[in-house]
N, C-alpha and C positions, 0 to 999 in steps of 0.2 A: 505493501499499500503507499502510494505517495504523500509526503507528509507536505507538498506542495499544489493540493488536487483543488482545494475549496478556492472560492471566489475572494478575491482580493477588495479590501474595502474603497470605495470609488475613489478615483482620485489617487492612489495611493500606491508605488512599486512594490513590486515584491521584497524589499529588502532596501533600509536606508542605515544613515547612520547618524550620530550627533558629535558637535566636535564641539569645545569649549575653549573658554577667552578668559581673561583676566576683566577684558571688556568688551563685551559684546557688541553692542552699539554700534561701535565705532566697525568692527571687525565684518558686521552684516555690511554695512555701507562699504568696506574695502570690497568685500568677497565680491558684491554686484559691481562694483568698478574695474575692477582687475580681470575676472572669471567669468564674468557676463551671467553670476547668478537672479535670480528674480525671485523678490520677494512675495511669499505665497499668505504669510501670516506672522506679524508680531506682536508679542505679547509682551508689553513693559509691565513692568513691578515698581515698587518703592522707590524711590531715588533714580530714574530710568533703566535701573536694573532689568534685564531680558529674563523674563521665566519661561519662555518657550517661542521658537520659529523655525518657520518651517521654508527654508531656499530650495528652491528649481534650475536645474540644468538640464534643457534638453531629455526632460521627461524621467532625471533621477531628481532624488530628494537626499536633503541633508536637512536634521534640525541644531542650531546655531545659539547656544544658552549662556550667561554667564557660568564661569566656575564656582567663583565664591558667594556658595551658598550652602549654610550650615548644614542643611538636611541631606546635603549629596558631597560628605567632603573627598569623595574617591575621584570627583571629576576638576580636571586639573588640567590648565592649558601648559603647553610645552617649556614655555616661557617660566611655569610655577616649577617647572622640572630639572631645570640646568639645560632644556632644548631635549631631551628624550623623547621621542614619538612611539608612542604604544599603538598606534595605528596609522596609517596615510591613505590617502584618498587616492582614487583612481578613477579616469573619467575620458569617454571618446570626445572628441569636438571634431568638427568637421574642417578647418585648417588650423592645422597646429602653429604652424608660422606665425600667424597670424595673430594666433590667440599669443602666444607666449610673447608678441611684442608689445599687444595688451595690457599682458599681466607685468610684463618689465617697467613699463610707461610709468604705471600704478605703484608703482614700488616695491615689487615681489623681488626678491634674490630669485635667480636663475641660478641653481644648482648644477645642473645640465644641459645644457640647449641642445637645443631641436636636432635628434640625431637618428639615422635609418638602419632597425635593425632589422634583419631578412629571417629569420627561423627556417629556413629553407622549404623547398616544393611541398614539402606536406604536411606545411602548417599557413605562413603569415607574415609578411612583413608588414610593421609599424614604424611610424615616423612618429617621436614624441620626447618631452622636453621634463625635466624638475622645477617645480619651484616652492619658493619658500617664503610665506605669508607672514604678516609683521607682526607674529607672536609663535613663530618657529613651526608652525604645522606644514606638513613636506604635501606637497600634490604633483601627483605625477598625470599628463595630459598626453594623450595619444589620437593619432589621426590612421586611420588603416587604411595603408596601402595596396596589398594583394591581400588574397583570401578571404 
């Protein structure tokens, strides 16, 4: 029996992830500017703290929130962990080179410039790059070239 056979909630992908920032509100604005996310929902709490948000990119969904919540001490930004990432994000985009330039202009650190990797005739070829955001999250963006 498949565990993925039931219908999805309307408007939700099969899987999504949450990303935490010390200062989520400006991070949301930056993610939209640098990577092209669109805000679907943003719930602000006391003092402008982000209690919950949903950002979309090409059918994918992430949730972004503030890491400084007493009820969730395990949720941290890499900035609070000496730069450590326990998860990285990967997304396909239509034009990886243009996407990289957009991210660079918005202030992303480009950790790996766009590179084409061919995994062989039996697999595929992708062009991808790695960016680091304002609080140290690593993001990978790729464009399928063949396969």
